C-alpha positions as CSV (number, residue, x, y, z in Angstrom):
1,Y,-10.8,3.3,-6.8
2,L,-8.6,4.9,-9.5
3,L,-5.4,6.4,-8.3
4,T,-2.8,8.4,-10.3
5,T,0.1,10.6,-9.1
6,T,-2.2,13.7,-9.0
7,E,-5.8,12.4,-8.6
8,M,-7.9,9.8,-6.9
9,H,-11.4,8.8,-7.9
10,R,-14.1,6.4,-6.7
11,Y,-16.8,4.9,-8.8
12,D,-20.3,5.3,-7.4
13,P,-22.5,2.5,-8.9
14,S,-25.7,3.9,-7.4
15,N,-25.3,7.1,-9.4
16,D,-23.3,5.6,-12.2
17,R,-20.5,8.2,-12.0
18,W,-17.0,8.8,-10.8
19,C,-16.4,11.0,-7.7
20,T,-13.2,12.9,-7.2
21,L,-11.5,12.3,-3.8
22,A,-8.6,13.7,-1.9
23,P,-5.5,13.9,-4.0
24,P,-2.6,11.6,-3.1
25,I,-0.2,13.0,-0.5
26,A,2.9,14.7,-1.7
27,K,4.9,11.5,-1.5
28,L,2.7,9.8,-4.1
29,Q,2.9,12.8,-6.5
30,Q,6.4,11.8,-7.4
31,P,6.3,9.2,-10.2
32,D,9.1,7.0,-8.8
33,L,7.6,6.9,-5.3
34,F,4.1,6.4,-6.7
35,R,5.3,3.3,-8.5
36,A,7.1,2.2,-5.3
37,Y,3.9,2.3,-3.3
38,I,1.2,1.3,-5.7
39,N,1.7,-2.4,-6.3
40,S,-0.9,-5.1,-6.3
41,N,1.1,-7.4,-4.0
42,T,1.5,-4.8,-1.3
43,A,-2.0,-3.3,-1.1
44,A,-4.7,-4.6,1.2
45,V,-8.0,-3.4,2.5
46,I,-9.3,-3.6,6.1
47,G,-12.8,-2.1,6.6
48,S,-12.7,1.4,5.2
49,E,-8.9,1.7,4.9
50,I,-6.6,0.8,2.0
51,F,-3.0,0.0,3.0
52,C,-0.2,0.5,0.5
53,M,3.3,-0.7,1.4
54,R,6.3,0.7,-0.3
55,D,8.3,-1.7,-2.4
56,S,11.2,-1.3,0.1
57,Y,8.8,-2.8,2.7
58,R,9.8,-0.1,5.2
59,D,6.9,2.4,4.9
60,M,3.2,2.2,4.6
61,L,0.6,4.7,3.5
62,V,-3.1,4.4,4.5
63,Y,-6.1,5.9,2.7
64,D,-9.3,6.1,4.7
65,T,-12.2,5.8,2.4
66,E,-14.7,7.3,4.9
67,L,-12.6,10.3,5.9
68,D,-11.2,10.8,2.4
69,R,-7.6,11.3,3.6
70,W,-4.2,9.8,3.5
71,R,-1.8,9.2,6.4
72,E,1.6,7.7,6.7
73,L,2.4,4.9,9.2
74,P,5.8,4.9,11.0
75,A,8.6,3.0,9.3
76,W,9.4,-0.4,10.8
77,G,12.7,-1.4,9.2
78,Q,13.9,-3.9,6.7
79,P,13.3,-7.6,7.2
80,E,16.4,-9.6,7.9
81,T,17.3,-13.2,7.4
82,R,18.4,-15.4,10.3
83,S,20.9,-17.2,8.1
84,N,23.6,-16.1,5.6
85,N,22.1,-18.8,3.3
86,H,19.0,-16.8,2.4
87,Q,18.3,-13.6,0.4
88,F,15.2,-11.5,0.9
89,M,13.2,-11.4,-2.3
90,E,9.7,-10.0,-1.9
91,A,6.7,-9.3,0.4
92,S,3.0,-9.5,0.0
93,T,0.3,-8.2,2.3
94,F,-2.9,-10.0,3.2
95,V,-5.8,-9.7,5.7
96,L,-6.7,-12.5,8.0
97,E,-9.4,-12.2,10.7
98,G,-9.4,-8.4,10.4
99,Q,-5.6,-8.0,10.8
100,L,-3.0,-6.9,8.3
101,H,-0.2,-9.4,7.8
102,V,3.0,-9.3,5.7
103,L,4.4,-12.4,4.1
104,F,8.1,-12.2,3.3
105,G,9.7,-14.5,0.7
106,Y,13.3,-15.6,0.8
107,Q,15.5,-17.4,-1.7
108,N,18.2,-20.0,-0.8
109,L,21.6,-18.9,-1.9
């Protein structure tokens, strides 16, 4: 898959060509928001869906490769620390046993 702010393409190896897919939703057509969502640490694939988490870790967009469409999942809030001695630093998504997980990293202050 090749995604830009205005286009999305998929390579079809059986025909040795690129296919044009549904364009990104309006949110991804804004360069700043595009960069906020398209990050290798916050994208994961489950089955036919590609999950892209925004760098604020509050929102997630999902692209369905079979239906060729985007949808937005409800926001779920900012992670919080349980101690004043830690600062939230980053998050990564990964898939384990068919479920999407988010791993949050904290730094000691």
